[in-house]
HTML snippet that shows the backbone in 3Dmol.js (N, CA, C, O; Angstrom):
<script src="https://3Dmol.org/build/3Dmol-min.js"></script>
<div id="view" style="width:600px;height:400px;position:relative"></div>
<script>
const pdb = `
ATOM      1  N   MET A   1      42.531  45.578  69.657  1.00  0.00           N
ATOM      2  CA  MET A   1      43.280  44.329  69.217  1.00  0.00           C
ATOM      3  C   MET A   1      42.524  43.021  69.261  1.00  0.00           C
ATOM      4  O   MET A   1      43.049  41.909  69.325  1.00  0.00           O
ATOM      5  N   ARG A   2      41.290  43.268  69.220  1.00  0.00           N
ATOM      6  CA  ARG A   2      40.249  42.219  68.976  1.00  0.00           C
ATOM      7  C   ARG A   2      40.431  41.271  67.799  1.00  0.00           C
ATOM      8  O   ARG A   2      40.358  40.043  67.860  1.00  0.00           O
ATOM      9  N   LYS A   3      40.728  42.156  66.499  1.00  0.00           N
ATOM     10  CA  LYS A   3      41.000  41.385  65.298  1.00  0.00           C
ATOM     11  C   LYS A   3      42.149  40.625  65.560  1.00  0.00           C
ATOM     12  O   LYS A   3      42.161  39.453  65.183  1.00  0.00           O
ATOM     13  N   VAL A   4      43.186  41.132  66.186  1.00  0.00           N
ATOM     14  CA  VAL A   4      44.456  40.300  66.203  1.00  0.00           C
ATOM     15  C   VAL A   4      44.052  39.199  67.081  1.00  0.00           C
ATOM     16  O   VAL A   4      44.466  38.107  66.692  1.00  0.00           O
ATOM     17  N   GLU A   5      43.441  39.185  68.032  1.00  0.00           N
ATOM     18  CA  GLU A   5      43.220  38.080  68.928  1.00  0.00           C
ATOM     19  C   GLU A   5      42.134  37.141  68.249  1.00  0.00           C
ATOM     20  O   GLU A   5      42.086  36.007  68.726  1.00  0.00           O
ATOM     21  N   SER A   6      41.238  37.433  67.196  1.00  0.00           N
ATOM     22  CA  SER A   6      40.521  36.742  66.479  1.00  0.00           C
ATOM     23  C   SER A   6      41.455  35.951  65.552  1.00  0.00           C
ATOM     24  O   SER A   6      41.320  34.728  65.523  1.00  0.00           O
ATOM     25  N   LEU A   7      42.255  36.456  64.901  1.00  0.00           N
ATOM     26  CA  LEU A   7      43.019  36.032  63.802  1.00  0.00           C
ATOM     27  C   LEU A   7      43.859  35.070  64.426  1.00  0.00           C
ATOM     28  O   LEU A   7      44.242  34.127  63.733  1.00  0.00           O
ATOM     29  N   VAL A   8      44.289  35.163  65.871  1.00  0.00           N
ATOM     30  CA  VAL A   8      45.282  34.115  66.260  1.00  0.00           C
ATOM     31  C   VAL A   8      44.562  32.858  66.665  1.00  0.00           C
ATOM     32  O   VAL A   8      45.096  31.757  66.537  1.00  0.00           O
ATOM     33  N   SER A   9      43.419  33.009  67.125  1.00  0.00           N
ATOM     34  CA  SER A   9      42.552  31.831  67.233  1.00  0.00           C
ATOM     35  C   SER A   9      42.135  31.186  66.172  1.00  0.00           C
ATOM     36  O   SER A   9      41.943  29.971  66.193  1.00  0.00           O
ATOM     37  N   GLN A  10      41.924  32.012  65.002  1.00  0.00           N
ATOM     38  CA  GLN A  10      41.664  31.370  63.669  1.00  0.00           C
ATOM     39  C   GLN A  10      42.762  30.680  63.352  1.00  0.00           C
ATOM     40  O   GLN A  10      42.567  29.492  63.092  1.00  0.00           O
ATOM     41  N   SER A  11      43.998  31.123  63.289  1.00  0.00           N
ATOM     42  CA  SER A  11      45.052  30.445  62.872  1.00  0.00           C
ATOM     43  C   SER A  11      45.538  29.359  63.528  1.00  0.00           C
ATOM     44  O   SER A  11      46.524  28.799  63.051  1.00  0.00           O
ATOM     45  N   LYS A  12      44.956  28.878  64.703  1.00  0.00           N
ATOM     46  CA  LYS A  12      45.104  27.673  65.329  1.00  0.00           C
ATOM     47  C   LYS A  12      44.416  26.751  64.690  1.00  0.00           C
ATOM     48  O   LYS A  12      44.819  25.594  64.580  1.00  0.00           O
ATOM     49  N   GLN A  13      43.238  27.208  64.177  1.00  0.00           N
ATOM     50  CA  GLN A  13      42.290  26.227  63.671  1.00  0.00           C
ATOM     51  C   GLN A  13      42.348  26.019  62.224  1.00  0.00           C
ATOM     52  O   GLN A  13      41.716  25.098  61.707  1.00  0.00           O
ATOM     53  N   THR A  14      43.208  26.978  61.412  1.00  0.00           N
ATOM     54  CA  THR A  14      43.419  27.007  60.072  1.00  0.00           C
ATOM     55  C   THR A  14      44.360  25.858  59.590  1.00  0.00           C
ATOM     56  O   THR A  14      45.520  25.637  59.938  1.00  0.00           O
ATOM     57  N   THR A  15      43.574  25.184  58.704  1.00  0.00           N
ATOM     58  CA  THR A  15      44.451  24.056  57.965  1.00  0.00           C
ATOM     59  C   THR A  15      45.667  24.788  57.113  1.00  0.00           C
ATOM     60  O   THR A  15      45.785  26.000  56.934  1.00  0.00           O
ATOM     61  N   ALA A  16      46.379  23.932  56.724  1.00  0.00           N
ATOM     62  CA  ALA A  16      47.604  24.344  55.834  1.00  0.00           C
ATOM     63  C   ALA A  16      47.280  25.000  54.706  1.00  0.00           C
ATOM     64  O   ALA A  16      47.799  26.038  54.294  1.00  0.00           O
ATOM     65  N   LYS A  17      46.255  24.262  54.123  1.00  0.00           N
ATOM     66  CA  LYS A  17      45.564  24.985  52.826  1.00  0.00           C
ATOM     67  C   LYS A  17      45.062  26.320  52.923  1.00  0.00           C
ATOM     68  O   LYS A  17      45.257  27.148  52.033  1.00  0.00           O
ATOM     69  N   GLU A  18      44.383  26.578  54.038  1.00  0.00           N
ATOM     70  CA  GLU A  18      43.740  27.948  54.072  1.00  0.00           C
ATOM     71  C   GLU A  18      44.886  29.106  54.526  1.00  0.00           C
ATOM     72  O   GLU A  18      44.667  30.313  54.427  1.00  0.00           O
ATOM     73  N   SER A  19      45.992  28.601  54.977  1.00  0.00           N
ATOM     74  CA  SER A  19      47.253  29.572  55.223  1.00  0.00           C
ATOM     75  C   SER A  19      47.928  29.995  54.035  1.00  0.00           C
ATOM     76  O   SER A  19      48.602  31.024  53.978  1.00  0.00           O
ATOM     77  N   VAL A  20      47.732  29.142  53.018  1.00  0.00           N
ATOM     78  CA  VAL A  20      48.627  29.492  51.777  1.00  0.00           C
ATOM     79  C   VAL A  20      47.847  30.311  50.840  1.00  0.00           C
ATOM     80  O   VAL A  20      46.692  30.110  50.465  1.00  0.00           O
ATOM     81  N   GLY A  21      48.664  31.284  50.510  1.00  0.00           N
ATOM     82  CA  GLY A  21      47.946  32.356  49.498  1.00  0.00           C
ATOM     83  C   GLY A  21      48.355  33.949  49.762  1.00  0.00           C
ATOM     84  O   GLY A  21      49.309  34.334  50.439  1.00  0.00           O
ATOM     85  N   PHE A  22      47.644  34.558  49.241  1.00  0.00           N
ATOM     86  CA  PHE A  22      47.865  36.025  49.321  1.00  0.00           C
ATOM     87  C   PHE A  22      46.643  36.830  49.815  1.00  0.00           C
ATOM     88  O   PHE A  22      45.488  36.409  49.743  1.00  0.00           O
ATOM     89  N   VAL A  23      47.002  38.022  50.320  1.00  0.00           N
ATOM     90  CA  VAL A  23      45.746  38.822  50.595  1.00  0.00           C
ATOM     91  C   VAL A  23      46.233  40.312  50.309  1.00  0.00           C
ATOM     92  O   VAL A  23      47.293  40.755  50.750  1.00  0.00           O
ATOM     93  N   ARG A  24      45.382  41.003  49.556  1.00  0.00           N
ATOM     94  CA  ARG A  24      45.526  42.416  49.028  1.00  0.00           C
ATOM     95  C   ARG A  24      45.047  43.529  50.277  1.00  0.00           C
ATOM     96  O   ARG A  24      44.183  43.387  51.142  1.00  0.00           O
ATOM     97  N   GLN A  25      45.834  44.517  50.043  1.00  0.00           N
ATOM     98  CA  GLN A  25      45.772  45.563  51.171  1.00  0.00           C
ATOM     99  C   GLN A  25      44.270  45.840  51.773  1.00  0.00           C
ATOM    100  O   GLN A  25      44.072  45.887  52.987  1.00  0.00           O
ATOM    101  N   LYS A  26      43.131  46.035  50.705  1.00  0.00           N
ATOM    102  CA  LYS A  26      41.984  46.324  51.475  1.00  0.00           C
ATOM    103  C   LYS A  26      41.374  45.186  52.419  1.00  0.00           C
ATOM    104  O   LYS A  26      40.864  45.316  53.532  1.00  0.00           O
ATOM    105  N   LYS A  27      41.576  44.016  51.643  1.00  0.00           N
ATOM    106  CA  LYS A  27      41.115  42.768  52.860  1.00  0.00           C
ATOM    107  C   LYS A  27      41.765  42.851  53.939  1.00  0.00           C
ATOM    108  O   LYS A  27      41.140  42.856  54.999  1.00  0.00           O
ATOM    109  N   LEU A  28      43.193  42.935  53.928  1.00  0.00           N
ATOM    110  CA  LEU A  28      44.113  42.808  55.104  1.00  0.00           C
ATOM    111  C   LEU A  28      43.748  43.899  56.236  1.00  0.00           C
ATOM    112  O   LEU A  28      43.901  43.758  57.450  1.00  0.00           O
ATOM    113  N   LEU A  29      43.250  44.976  55.579  1.00  0.00           N
ATOM    114  CA  LEU A  29      42.920  46.228  56.646  1.00  0.00           C
ATOM    115  C   LEU A  29      41.365  45.728  57.129  1.00  0.00           C
ATOM    116  O   LEU A  29      41.101  46.054  58.286  1.00  0.00           O
ATOM    117  N   GLN A  30      40.498  45.120  56.539  1.00  0.00           N
ATOM    118  CA  GLN A  30      39.189  44.879  56.833  1.00  0.00           C
ATOM    119  C   GLN A  30      39.304  43.754  57.745  1.00  0.00           C
ATOM    120  O   GLN A  30      38.918  43.907  58.905  1.00  0.00           O
ATOM    121  N   GLU A  31      39.872  42.450  57.298  1.00  0.00           N
ATOM    122  CA  GLU A  31      39.656  41.266  58.009  1.00  0.00           C
ATOM    123  C   GLU A  31      40.815  41.085  58.792  1.00  0.00           C
ATOM    124  O   GLU A  31      40.474  40.445  59.787  1.00  0.00           O
ATOM    125  N   TYR A  32      41.836  41.301  58.819  1.00  0.00           N
ATOM    126  CA  TYR A  32      43.289  40.824  59.567  1.00  0.00           C
ATOM    127  C   TYR A  32      43.853  41.903  60.522  1.00  0.00           C
ATOM    128  O   TYR A  32      44.315  41.481  61.582  1.00  0.00           O
ATOM    129  N   VAL A  33      43.877  43.007  60.335  1.00  0.00           N
ATOM    130  CA  VAL A  33      44.660  43.976  61.213  1.00  0.00           C
ATOM    131  C   VAL A  33      43.851  45.014  61.590  1.00  0.00           C
ATOM    132  O   VAL A  33      43.082  45.622  60.845  1.00  0.00           O
ATOM    133  N   PRO A  34      44.093  45.272  63.149  1.00  0.00           N
ATOM    134  CA  PRO A  34      43.055  46.466  63.716  1.00  0.00           C
ATOM    135  C   PRO A  34      43.629  47.868  63.329  1.00  0.00           C
ATOM    136  O   PRO A  34      43.373  48.693  64.207  1.00  0.00           O
ATOM    137  N   PHE A  35      44.273  48.339  62.360  1.00  0.00           N
ATOM    138  CA  PHE A  35      44.698  49.587  62.062  1.00  0.00           C
ATOM    139  C   PHE A  35      44.650  50.101  60.653  1.00  0.00           C
ATOM    140  O   PHE A  35      44.460  49.476  59.609  1.00  0.00           O
ATOM    141  N   SER A  36      44.833  51.183  60.823  1.00  0.00           N
ATOM    142  CA  SER A  36      44.596  52.103  59.251  1.00  0.00           C
ATOM    143  C   SER A  36      45.769  51.734  58.277  1.00  0.00           C
ATOM    144  O   SER A  36      46.747  51.129  58.715  1.00  0.00           O
ATOM    145  N   ALA A  37      45.671  52.107  56.920  1.00  0.00           N
ATOM    146  CA  ALA A  37      46.776  51.864  56.037  1.00  0.00           C
ATOM    147  C   ALA A  37      47.882  52.711  56.209  1.00  0.00           C
ATOM    148  O   ALA A  37      48.960  52.241  55.845  1.00  0.00           O
ATOM    149  N   ALA A  38      47.876  54.018  56.746  1.00  0.00           N
ATOM    150  CA  ALA A  38      49.054  54.694  57.191  1.00  0.00           C
ATOM    151  C   ALA A  38      49.803  53.966  58.606  1.00  0.00           C
ATOM    152  O   ALA A  38      51.014  54.076  58.795  1.00  0.00           O
ATOM    153  N   THR A  39      49.235  53.499  59.196  1.00  0.00           N
ATOM    154  CA  THR A  39      50.036  52.609  60.419  1.00  0.00           C
ATOM    155  C   THR A  39      50.626  51.215  59.684  1.00  0.00           C
ATOM    156  O   THR A  39      51.679  50.647  59.976  1.00  0.00           O
ATOM    157  N   LEU A  40      49.680  50.829  58.675  1.00  0.00           N
ATOM    158  CA  LEU A  40      50.302  49.268  58.312  1.00  0.00           C
ATOM    159  C   LEU A  40      51.567  49.678  57.335  1.00  0.00           C
ATOM    160  O   LEU A  40      52.465  48.839  57.257  1.00  0.00           O
ATOM    161  N   TRP A  41      51.684  50.673  56.723  1.00  0.00           N
ATOM    162  CA  TRP A  41      52.831  51.164  55.897  1.00  0.00           C
ATOM    163  C   TRP A  41      54.081  51.585  56.950  1.00  0.00           C
ATOM    164  O   TRP A  41      55.293  51.442  56.787  1.00  0.00           O
ATOM    165  N   ARG A  42      53.378  52.128  58.033  1.00  0.00           N
ATOM    166  CA  ARG A  42      54.524  52.683  59.018  1.00  0.00           C
ATOM    167  C   ARG A  42      55.224  51.464  59.613  1.00  0.00           C
ATOM    168  O   ARG A  42      56.426  51.530  59.869  1.00  0.00           O
ATOM    169  N   LEU A  43      54.462  50.262  59.864  1.00  0.00           N
ATOM    170  CA  LEU A  43      54.930  49.079  60.567  1.00  0.00           C
ATOM    171  C   LEU A  43      55.771  48.233  59.420  1.00  0.00           C
ATOM    172  O   LEU A  43      56.780  47.571  59.662  1.00  0.00           O
ATOM    173  N   VAL A  44      55.218  48.372  58.260  1.00  0.00           N
ATOM    174  CA  VAL A  44      56.178  47.725  57.256  1.00  0.00           C
ATOM    175  C   VAL A  44      57.651  48.437  57.203  1.00  0.00           C
ATOM    176  O   VAL A  44      58.675  47.754  57.223  1.00  0.00           O
ATOM    177  N   LYS A  45      57.670  49.712  57.139  1.00  0.00           N
ATOM    178  CA  LYS A  45      58.674  50.335  56.875  1.00  0.00           C
ATOM    179  C   LYS A  45      59.714  50.114  58.073  1.00  0.00           C
ATOM    180  O   LYS A  45      60.908  50.075  57.779  1.00  0.00           O
ATOM    181  N   VAL A  46      59.372  49.987  59.238  1.00  0.00           N
ATOM    182  CA  VAL A  46      60.254  49.685  60.346  1.00  0.00           C
ATOM    183  C   VAL A  46      60.432  48.412  60.627  1.00  0.00           C
ATOM    184  O   VAL A  46      61.139  48.088  61.581  1.00  0.00           O
ATOM    185  N   GLY A  47      59.770  47.429  59.778  1.00  0.00           N
ATOM    186  CA  GLY A  47      60.305  45.849  59.864  1.00  0.00           C
ATOM    187  C   GLY A  47      59.302  45.334  61.068  1.00  0.00           C
ATOM    188  O   GLY A  47      59.636  44.260  61.568  1.00  0.00           O
ATOM    189  N   ARG A  48      58.206  45.913  61.558  1.00  0.00           N
ATOM    190  CA  ARG A  48      57.459  45.309  62.335  1.00  0.00           C
ATOM    191  C   ARG A  48      56.112  44.819  61.989  1.00  0.00           C
ATOM    192  O   ARG A  48      55.232  44.631  62.829  1.00  0.00           O
ATOM    193  N   PHE A  49      55.971  44.604  60.634  1.00  0.00           N
ATOM    194  CA  PHE A  49      54.865  44.069  59.943  1.00  0.00           C
ATOM    195  C   PHE A  49      55.539  43.462  58.757  1.00  0.00           C
ATOM    196  O   PHE A  49      56.467  44.046  58.197  1.00  0.00           O
ATOM    197  N   PRO A  50      55.068  42.243  58.343  1.00  0.00           N
ATOM    198  CA  PRO A  50      55.721  41.494  56.971  1.00  0.00           C
ATOM    199  C   PRO A  50      55.510  42.262  55.668  1.00  0.00           C
ATOM    200  O   PRO A  50      54.499  42.850  55.285  1.00  0.00           O
ATOM    201  N   GLN A  51      56.710  42.117  55.068  1.00  0.00           N
ATOM    202  CA  GLN A  51      57.136  42.916  53.995  1.00  0.00           C
ATOM    203  C   GLN A  51      56.082  42.415  52.769  1.00  0.00           C
ATOM    204  O   GLN A  51      55.884  41.214  52.586  1.00  0.00           O
ATOM    205  N   PRO A  52      55.438  43.438  51.962  1.00  0.00           N
ATOM    206  CA  PRO A  52      54.536  43.100  50.881  1.00  0.00           C
ATOM    207  C   PRO A  52      55.212  42.461  49.888  1.00  0.00           C
ATOM    208  O   PRO A  52      56.440  42.399  49.948  1.00  0.00           O
ATOM    209  N   ILE A  53      54.471  41.861  48.774  1.00  0.00           N
ATOM    210  CA  ILE A  53      55.091  41.361  47.561  1.00  0.00           C
ATOM    211  C   ILE A  53      54.409  42.221  46.342  1.00  0.00           C
ATOM    212  O   ILE A  53      53.191  42.114  46.197  1.00  0.00           O
ATOM    213  N   ARG A  54      55.092  42.998  45.535  1.00  0.00           N
ATOM    214  CA  ARG A  54      54.457  43.427  44.277  1.00  0.00           C
ATOM    215  C   ARG A  54      54.470  42.780  43.188  1.00  0.00           C
ATOM    216  O   ARG A  54      55.523  42.623  42.570  1.00  0.00           O
ATOM    217  N   ILE A  55      53.327  42.302  42.770  1.00  0.00           N
ATOM    218  CA  ILE A  55      53.167  41.076  41.843  1.00  0.00           C
ATOM    219  C   ILE A  55      52.652  41.887  40.524  1.00  0.00           C
ATOM    220  O   ILE A  55      52.607  41.147  39.541  1.00  0.00           O
ATOM    221  N   ALA A  56      52.328  42.976  40.316  1.00  0.00           N
ATOM    222  CA  ALA A  56      52.123  43.741  39.018  1.00  0.00           C
ATOM    223  C   ALA A  56      52.193  45.386  39.751  1.00  0.00           C
ATOM    224  O   ALA A  56      52.284  45.684  40.942  1.00  0.00           O
ATOM    225  N   ASN A  57      52.117  46.201  38.634  1.00  0.00           N
ATOM    226  CA  ASN A  57      52.603  47.604  38.821  1.00  0.00           C
ATOM    227  C   ASN A  57      51.536  48.249  39.816  1.00  0.00           C
ATOM    228  O   ASN A  57      51.912  49.163  40.551  1.00  0.00           O
ATOM    229  N   GLN A  58      50.209  47.797  39.862  1.00  0.00           N
ATOM    230  CA  GLN A  58      49.643  48.333  40.961  1.00  0.00           C
ATOM    231  C   GLN A  58      48.835  47.345  41.871  1.00  0.00           C
ATOM    232  O   GLN A  58      47.763  47.605  42.417  1.00  0.00           O
ATOM    233  N   ILE A  59      49.502  46.216  41.938  1.00  0.00           N
ATOM    234  CA  ILE A  59      49.279  45.189  42.719  1.00  0.00           C
ATOM    235  C   ILE A  59      50.068  44.746  43.915  1.00  0.00           C
ATOM    236  O   ILE A  59      51.173  44.292  43.619  1.00  0.00           O
ATOM    237  N   THR A  60      49.808  44.762  45.050  1.00  0.00           N
ATOM    238  CA  THR A  60      50.697  44.593  46.237  1.00  0.00           C
ATOM    239  C   THR A  60      49.756  43.646  46.990  1.00  0.00           C
ATOM    240  O   THR A  60      48.540  43.788  47.119  1.00  0.00           O
ATOM    241  N   VAL A  61      50.468  42.723  47.433  1.00  0.00           N
ATOM    242  CA  VAL A  61      49.809  41.414  48.310  1.00  0.00           C
ATOM    243  C   VAL A  61      50.650  41.248  49.654  1.00  0.00           C
ATOM    244  O   VAL A  61      51.727  41.833  49.769  1.00  0.00           O
ATOM    245  N   TRP A  62      50.202  40.538  50.546  1.00  0.00           N
ATOM    246  CA  TRP A  62      50.926  39.928  51.443  1.00  0.00           C
ATOM    247  C   TRP A  62      50.748  38.433  51.583  1.00  0.00           C
ATOM    248  O   TRP A  62      49.634  37.928  51.445  1.00  0.00           O
ATOM    249  N   ARG A  63      51.899  37.664  51.874  1.00  0.00           N
ATOM    250  CA  ARG A  63      51.495  36.193  52.132  1.00  0.00           C
ATOM    251  C   ARG A  63      50.479  36.050  53.631  1.00  0.00           C
ATOM    252  O   ARG A  63      50.657  36.707  54.656  1.00  0.00           O
ATOM    253  N   ILE A  64      49.457  35.063  53.416  1.00  0.00           N
ATOM    254  CA  ILE A  64      48.489  34.920  54.454  1.00  0.00           C
ATOM    255  C   ILE A  64      49.353  34.465  55.654  1.00  0.00           C
ATOM    256  O   ILE A  64      49.210  34.837  56.819  1.00  0.00           O
ATOM    257  N   SER A  65      50.371  33.509  55.126  1.00  0.00           N
ATOM    258  CA  SER A  65      51.065  32.870  56.329  1.00  0.00           C
ATOM    259  C   SER A  65      51.787  33.937  57.115  1.00  0.00           C
ATOM    260  O   SER A  65      51.649  34.034  58.334  1.00  0.00           O
ATOM    261  N   ASP A  66      52.571  34.750  56.394  1.00  0.00           N
ATOM    262  CA  ASP A  66      53.438  35.835  57.233  1.00  0.00           C
ATOM    263  C   ASP A  66      52.502  36.636  58.137  1.00  0.00           C
ATOM    264  O   ASP A  66      52.820  36.980  59.275  1.00  0.00           O
ATOM    265  N   VAL A  67      51.052  36.977  57.426  1.00  0.00           N
ATOM    266  CA  VAL A  67      50.377  37.682  58.396  1.00  0.00           C
ATOM    267  C   VAL A  67      50.028  36.792  59.731  1.00  0.00           C
ATOM    268  O   VAL A  67      50.119  37.240  60.873  1.00  0.00           O
ATOM    269  N   MET A  68      49.620  35.476  59.407  1.00  0.00           N
ATOM    270  CA  MET A  68      49.464  34.653  60.694  1.00  0.00           C
ATOM    271  C   MET A  68      50.652  34.603  61.683  1.00  0.00           C
ATOM    272  O   MET A  68      50.524  34.580  62.907  1.00  0.00           O
ATOM    273  N   ILE A  69      51.867  34.587  60.982  1.00  0.00           N
ATOM    274  CA  ILE A  69      52.985  34.585  62.094  1.00  0.00           C
ATOM    275  C   ILE A  69      53.005  35.823  62.825  1.00  0.00           C
ATOM    276  O   ILE A  69      53.034  35.767  64.054  1.00  0.00           O
ATOM    277  N   TRP A  70      52.991  37.043  62.178  1.00  0.00           N
ATOM    278  CA  TRP A  70      52.813  38.247  62.896  1.00  0.00           C
ATOM    279  C   TRP A  70      51.635  38.341  63.946  1.00  0.00           C
ATOM    280  O   TRP A  70      51.748  38.892  65.041  1.00  0.00           O
ATOM    281  N   ALA A  71      50.648  37.817  63.536  1.00  0.00           N
ATOM    282  CA  ALA A  71      49.397  37.838  64.491  1.00  0.00           C
ATOM    283  C   ALA A  71      49.522  37.039  65.684  1.00  0.00           C
ATOM    284  O   ALA A  71      48.846  37.324  66.672  1.00  0.00           O
ATOM    285  N   GLN A  72      50.473  35.885  65.688  1.00  0.00           N
ATOM    286  CA  GLN A  72      50.768  35.064  66.927  1.00  0.00           C
ATOM    287  C   GLN A  72      51.453  35.923  67.870  1.00  0.00           C
ATOM    288  O   GLN A  72      51.102  35.762  69.039  1.00  0.00           O
ATOM    289  N   ASN A  73      52.352  36.802  67.650  1.00  0.00           N
ATOM    290  CA  ASN A  73      53.080  37.741  68.747  1.00  0.00           C
ATOM    291  C   ASN A  73      53.453  39.188  67.689  1.00  0.00           C
ATOM    292  O   ASN A  73      54.572  39.307  67.191  1.00  0.00           O
ATOM    293  N   PRO A  74      52.490  40.082  67.487  1.00  0.00           N
ATOM    294  CA  PRO A  74      52.776  41.393  67.024  1.00  0.00           C
ATOM    295  C   PRO A  74      53.612  42.269  67.585  1.00  0.00           C
ATOM    296  O   PRO A  74      54.205  43.151  66.963  1.00  0.00           O
ATOM    297  N   ASN A  75      53.711  42.011  69.066  1.00  0.00           N
ATOM    298  CA  ASN A  75      54.591  43.214  69.362  1.00  0.00           C
ATOM    299  C   ASN A  75      56.171  42.727  69.442  1.00  0.00           C
ATOM    300  O   ASN A  75      57.066  43.511  69.760  1.00  0.00           O
ATOM    301  N   SER A  76      56.375  41.504  69.154  1.00  0.00           N
ATOM    302  CA  SER A  76      57.748  41.056  69.180  1.00  0.00           C
ATOM    303  C   SER A  76      58.225  40.636  67.601  1.00  0.00           C
ATOM    304  O   SER A  76      59.319  40.133  67.346  1.00  0.00           O
ATOM    305  N   PHE A  77      57.161  40.952  66.583  1.00  0.00           N
ATOM    306  CA  PHE A  77      57.674  40.481  65.388  1.00  0.00           C
ATOM    307  C   PHE A  77      58.751  41.248  64.728  1.00  0.00           C
ATOM    308  O   PHE A  77      58.776  42.472  64.859  1.00  0.00           O
ATOM    309  N   ASN A  78      59.669  40.611  64.009  1.00  0.00           N
ATOM    310  CA  ASN A  78      60.685  41.316  63.219  1.00  0.00           C
ATOM    311  C   ASN A  78      60.934  40.895  62.198  1.00  0.00           C
ATOM    312  O   ASN A  78      61.089  39.679  62.087  1.00  0.00           O
ATOM    313  N   VAL A  79      61.048  41.651  61.207  1.00  0.00           N
ATOM    314  CA  VAL A  79      60.866  41.084  59.630  1.00  0.00           C
ATOM    315  C   VAL A  79      62.305  40.276  59.250  1.00  0.00           C
ATOM    316  O   VAL A  79      62.441  39.368  58.430  1.00  0.00           O
ATOM    317  N   LYS A  80      63.194  40.814  59.991  1.00  0.00           N
ATOM    318  CA  LYS A  80      64.541  40.090  59.637  1.00  0.00           C
ATOM    319  C   LYS A  80      64.562  38.669  60.171  1.00  0.00           C
ATOM    320  O   LYS A  80      65.495  37.962  59.788  1.00  0.00           O
ATOM    321  N   LEU A  81      63.724  38.185  60.946  1.00  0.00           N
ATOM    322  CA  LEU A  81      63.782  36.865  61.385  1.00  0.00           C
ATOM    323  C   LEU A  81      63.060  35.847  60.756  1.00  0.00           C
ATOM    324  O   LEU A  81      63.196  34.630  60.880  1.00  0.00           O
ATOM    325  N   THR A  82      62.110  36.620  59.918  1.00  0.00           N
ATOM    326  CA  THR A  82      61.147  35.834  58.964  1.00  0.00           C
ATOM    327  C   THR A  82      61.368  36.380  57.251  1.00  0.00           C
ATOM    328  O   THR A  82      60.426  36.409  56.458  1.00  0.00           O
ATOM    329  N   GLU A  83      62.416  36.681  56.986  1.00  0.00           N
ATOM    330  CA  GLU A  83      62.809  37.118  55.613  1.00  0.00           C
ATOM    331  C   GLU A  83      62.640  35.887  54.884  1.00  0.00           C
ATOM    332  O   GLU A  83      62.894  34.758  55.302  1.00  0.00           O
ATOM    333  N   ARG A  84      62.104  36.272  53.542  1.00  0.00           N
ATOM    334  CA  ARG A  84      62.148  35.023  52.508  1.00  0.00           C
ATOM    335  C   ARG A  84      62.497  35.680  51.320  1.00  0.00           C
ATOM    336  O   ARG A  84      62.854  36.857  51.266  1.00  0.00           O
ATOM    337  N   VAL A  85      62.387  34.866  50.306  1.00  0.00           N
ATOM    338  CA  VAL A  85      62.898  35.326  49.011  1.00  0.00           C
ATOM    339  C   VAL A  85      61.353  35.551  48.379  1.00  0.00           C
ATOM    340  O   VAL A  85      60.440  34.725  48.381  1.00  0.00           O
ATOM    341  N   SER A  86      61.336  36.888  47.849  1.00  0.00           N
ATOM    342  CA  SER A  86      59.964  37.114  47.048  1.00  0.00           C
ATOM    343  C   SER A  86      59.871  36.598  45.815  1.00  0.00           C
ATOM    344  O   SER A  86      60.810  35.985  45.308  1.00  0.00           O
ATOM    345  N   LEU A  87      58.588  36.819  45.138  1.00  0.00           N
ATOM    346  CA  LEU A  87      58.384  36.140  43.819  1.00  0.00           C
ATOM    347  C   LEU A  87      59.130  36.982  42.590  1.00  0.00           C
ATOM    348  O   LEU A  87      59.067  36.568  41.432  1.00  0.00           O
TER     349      LEU A  87
END
`;
const viewer = $3Dmol.createViewer("view");
viewer.addModel(pdb, "pdb");
viewer.setStyle({}, {cartoon: {color: "spectrum"}});
viewer.zoomTo();
viewer.render();
</script>
């Protein structure tokens, strides 16, 4: 959980401009979350991690702002509470 703790501390120092944008799965797994791709998709499926956005046939991204919200309290995150309209 060190990655999550690190992400939370970074999010407190992040400016609004830095928290706007998107992150692809590879970078998300390397820099933002402490688990595997299988766990990521399992959490997405049950609503415990933000929903991705498909921007092209083979390109799936997550909003950095959604990931930051998840990182503040990953154990009680509920996608229904943070739903947005996708692109």
